[in-house]
C-alpha positions, 0 to 999 in steps of 0.5 A: 772199689767196684773196679778193684773188685772186678779186677781181683775177681778176674785175677783170682778166677784165672789163678784158681785161688778162691781164698785169697780172692775172698780175703782181698774182696770188699767186706760185703758178704753178698759181693764176697759170695758173688766173687767166689761163685763167679770164680768157681764157675770160671775155674770149673769151666776151665778145668772141664774144657782142659780135661776134654782136650787132655784126656782120651775116653775109656770106651774103646768102641766109642773111641774108635767110632768117634775117630772115624766120625771125625776122620781123625788122621792121627788115630786112623793114619799114623803115617800122616803125622809120624816122622821117624827120622829121629831114629836114624843112628840111634841106639835103642834097647828093646826088651822082648824084641823077639816077638809081638809088638816088641818084634814090630818095634825092632823091625820098624827101628831097623827099617829107619836106620836105628841100631837095635840092642835086643834084650830077650830070653831067647832070640827068634828067626824073625829077630835074627833076620833083622841083623841087630847090632847086639842081642843080649840073650838069657834075660828073664826080666823076672830074675834079679840075677839075669837082669844084673848081667844085662849091662855087662853083656852090652858091648857097644856103649850107652843107649839113646832109648830104652823101651821096656816092652817085655810083658805077660798076660795070663789068658784065662779070665779071672773071676772070684771063683777062678783066681790064680794067685801064682799067675797074678804074682807072675804078671806083677813080677814081669810087668811091674818089677821087670822094667824097674830091674832093667832100668836100674841095671842100665842106669847104675852101669852107665848104659842110660845117661843124661840125654837118654830116654825111657819108654815104658810099654804099659796098658790102659788096663792100668787105669783105675779110673777106667775100670768101671767102664772097661770092667763093669763086672770086674775080673782079670785081677792080675792083669790090671793090678800088674799094669797099675803097679807098672804105672806107679813104678813109672811115675816114681822113676820119672820123678827120680830121673828128673834131675838126671835129665832122663825123661820117662814115657808111660805108653799104652801102645793101643789095641794091636793084633798080636798073640797076646791079644788073640783071645780078644780077636772077635772084637779086633775090628769093632774096637779098632785093633791094628797090625803090630807094624802100625802099633809100632809106628804109633809108639815111636811117634810118641817116643819122638815127642818125649821130653823132660816137659812131658816126662811121667805122662800116661799116653794113649798111642792111638790118639796121643791123649792122656789116660787118667790114672 
């Protein structure tokens, strides 16, 4: 009997079922309590170890400092792990490809032999210089009417990858005495509903198909769990609400697209030196901000890891670890 109890304890500690372990254990109350306690301790230890390996940390300066201390090549030198060969010949649609991280993604894609389908409100000299395969202009992702026309303007057929990158960040810091509800709604419309509009139009019109993949460029700012660390005094309501809403849309989309065999990656691109983050330039170096060209390689590295097994995960492109919701 003691041998059986030990076997059951080990089995149920591994499987995580305490109630069944208790049910099948001998009727001794003391032994039952021992089985439950041992199982709980083992499960807690397993979860703690798993979380430490699975999730990145919220404190950006501490995260960067730790990477330097550990000489984390994945974090400090993306070239050491990045293999862009999968991009050659791939048709990749990128929203907001005319500037910022979107332009950096477009530049990296073309440099690796990919075929760029730029989806933008208006082109730019830098974008035109890349000689994209297609440029779909006049697309405001906050407009139902504009997004309804995207697929009809794409003439080269389905795309292998859709990168929903277009976003908006209201510059003034919002506090309770300086809330701008109009701007908050604009951020939610562009950052959360925008990717959904684009994805729906492309899928419903055959531009996204089985085997395609979707990368959603969101932000660690959408993690509710991290607000107590990253926003100890609150503020920036619209930005964080828009990114949390975007993350929710991404998870739901990843669930719906499972049977369609279209994986959805939810990506925090890392801290990049762009016009959108310029209001934080005094902390760029402290927090490990990188040139957008490096950020683009980090993003494409994670897109290259995307699969149905990893669909719906919220990933920090700096270190490849998950971000808690």
